[in-house]
N, C-alpha and C positions, 0 to 999 in steps of 0.2 A: 840532787843538785848536779848540774852539769859541770864539765871540766872547763878550765880557763882557756879562752880562745888563743890560738898561736899569734894573733895579732899583737897581744900584750907582751909576748916573748920577743918581739922585734925592738930594735933600738929606736929612740926617738927620732933620729934622722929616717930611718926606714919607715916608720909609722907615717911621718909627714910625706915621704915619698909615695907611700901607698895611697894616701888620701889624695895627692895630686895626680896620680895615675888614675885613680877612680873618677875624679872630676873632669879630667881631660878626655876620658872616653864617655863623658855624660852618663855614667851609671850604667851603661849597657856593654855587652859583649865581653863575658868573661874571659873567653879564649885570648882575644887580643890583649886584655889586662894582664893575664898571666904572662904572656909573651913580653910585655912592656916591662913588667916587674922583674923578670929575668934579665933583661937588658939593664935595668936600673941597678942590679945587684941585690935585689930584695929576694931572699930564699927562705924557706921554712913556713910559708903560708899555704894552706891547702885551698884547693877550688871551693869546697863548701864553706870555709872560713872567710874566704874572699867575698862570697855571695852574701853570707850573713853581715858582712862589715859593709858591703854596697848598700844593702837594705837600710841598715842603721844610719849610714852616713847621708843617704838621700833624705831620710826622715829628718835628721837633726838640720841639714842644709836648708831644707824646705822653711824652716822655722826663722832662719836668718834672712834679714832683709838686705837687698842690695841698696846702693846709694840712692838709686831712683824710686825706691819702694819705702816711702817714709811712714806709711800707714799699714796695719795688719789688721784685717777684720775677721773675726772668728764667728761662724754661723752654725748654730746647733739646731737641728731639726727636732722639735720636741717629740713628735710622734714615733719617729724611727731611731733617733739618738745619732743621726748622721752628722758628722762634723765636717764643715769646709772651711779652709783657710784661704783668704784672699789677701795678696800683698799688692799694693797700689801706690801710686805717686800722689793720688788725690788726698787732701787734707781730711782729718776726721770729721771736721765741721761741714765740709762739703758733702760727705758721704752721710752724715746725719740729717742734712738738709733734704737730700734726695729721698732718703728713706721716709721722712716725715710727709713727702708729698704722695707717698703710696697710700691708697685708700685702706684704712684700717690698721695702719701701722703706728706704733708708739716707739719712740727713741727713749731709752732710760739713760740717764747720765750717771 
């Protein structure tokens, strides 16, 4: 079992500051994030812990819909097990209607 991430040792304010920093850098460029965190007064997080948290936050943020993304469609490729998640402003009914028009498709309710 691995040790607890240094992220969890940060105060709640610093955790929120860390998340804001990662999102403001759009999940890329760890060096700039580390410099920005230092300016924000967030200390005690390692580069590797930051990287792990960037990956986890990006995955969890991908599951959250923004206000213009009212529908989330999950596609699972049966043969390969590949999963795709599509967020869209289209209604579920319009997506189901489009899928029904594709030859050989069946929409399950």
